[in-house]
N, C-alpha and C positions, 0 to 999 in steps of 0.2 A: 381250653381252660388253662389258667396259670398254675404254676407250681406254688405250694404253700408259702414259701419264703417271699416270693414276689407278691403274693396276695397280702402278706403282712406288711411289706414295705409300702404297697399302694394304699392300704387302709391307714397306716401311720401318716403318710404324706397327705392323704385326703383330710385326715383329722387336723394336721398342722395348717393346711390351707383354710379349713373351716374356722379354726381358732384365729388365724391372722385376719381373715375377712371380718370376723366378729369384732376383733380389736380395732380394725380400721373403722368399722361402723360406729363403735363406741367413741373413738377419737373424733370422728366427724360430728357426732351428736354433741359431744362436749364443746367443740369449737362453735357449733351453731348456738348452743345454749349460752355460751359466753358472749357471743355477739349480740344475742337478744337481750341478755342481762345488761350489757354495756349500753345498748340503745335505750333501754328502759331507764337506766340511771341517768344518762345524759338528758333524756327528755324531761325527767323529773327536775334535774338541776336547772334546765332552761326555764321551766315553768316557775320554779321557785324564784329565780332572778327576776322574771317578769312580774310576779306577784309582789315581791319586795319593792320593786320600782314603783308599782302602782300604789302600794301602801305609803311610800314616801311622798308620792305626788298628792295623795289624798290628805296627808298630814300638812303638807305645804299649802295646799289650797284652803284647808280649814283655818290655818293661821292667817293667811292673807285675807280670807273672808272676815275673820274676827277683827283684824286690824281695820278693815274697811268699815265695818259696823261701828266700831269705837270712834273712828274719825268722823263718820256721818253723824253720830250722836253728839259729839263735841260741837260740830258745826251747827246742828239744830239748837243746842243749848245756847251757843253764842248768839245765834240769830234771835232766839227768844228773849235773851237778856237784853240785847241791843234794842230790839223792838219795844220791849217793855220800858226801857229807859227813855226812849224817844217819845213814847206815848204817855209817860208819867204813871204807868201802872206799876204797882209793887205789891209785896206781901203775898197773900195766899194765892192769888191768881197766877203769879209768876212761879211760885213753888209747885202749883198744880201742873203747869205746863212742863216744868223741869222733871217732875216726878213721872209724867206720862212719857217723856223722852227716855228716861231711865228704864221704865217698864218695857217699852218697845225694844230698847237695846238688849235688855236681859232676855226677853222672849226670843228675839232673833238669835242671840248667842246660844241660848239653850237648844233651840231647834237645830242650829248648825252643829253643835257638839253632838247631839243625838244622832244626827244624820251621819256625821263622820264616824262615830262609834259603830253604827250599823254597817257602813261601808267597809270598815276595817275588819269587823267580825265576819262579813261575807268573804273578804279576801283570805282571812284565816281559815275559813271553811274550805275555800278553794285549795289552799295549801294542803290541808288534810286529805282532800280528795285526790290531789296529785300524788301524795305519798301512798294512799290506798291503791291507786291505779298502778303505781310502780310495784308494790308488793304483789298485787294480783298478777301482773305480768311475770314476776319472778316465780310465783306459785304455778303458773300455767306452763312452765318449761317442762319439756318431756324428760322423764328420768332417764339417766344413762345406765344401761345394763352392761357391766364389764363382763367379758367372757371369762369362763372358769377353765383354767388349764386342767385342773383335776377332772372337771366335768367332761372336757373333751377327751381326756385319756380314758375315762370310764366308757364313753361312747365308742371309742376305737376298740377298747377291750371287749365290750359287749358285741360289737360287730364281728370281731375276730372269733369270738367263742362260738358264733353261729355259723361261720364259714370255714373255720379251720379246726381240725381235731389235733390237738397238740400231743396227744398220747401220753400226757403227764411227764414230758421230758423237754429239755431245752435243746436237744439235738434235732435241728431242723430237717435232717435227712429222714426222720421218722414221722414227720408231720404229714397229715393228709387233708385234702379238701373235703368238706362235707357236701353231700349232694341233696 
């Protein structure tokens, strides 16, 4: 069996080693959490860029489709007017044909606008899902428990009080090991 002073030194050294190991584990968990958080943030940013690009593509496609519908309607009106002029038809009949072309143009434009709004709303929902996923990933990180120096000191002290009888003095020559 060791002498009391050696026992005290061993318990203190053991406590220090335990504290240092706990600190190393906390540091490693902090680094791992930071890596996971960085990955979640980067993933969210990539998704946002993709969704922004898709939104711009949808807007551009909508404008192009609108321009095509307007050009097609102009062509149909011009054809109707030319045909009516060549046939000698005028008045209400020509107006009815032109009104029908306007109606079809408006209907198609309205449908395209509604479709574009729905696609953009869906992409906006995808953005919100991406953010929620990132937040969820942040919330699922393991909490880091920092070691307590005071707690370690108390554990060492409690262990010493069970193994060494200090005889109420700091004179280590009077200390005895408990059995």
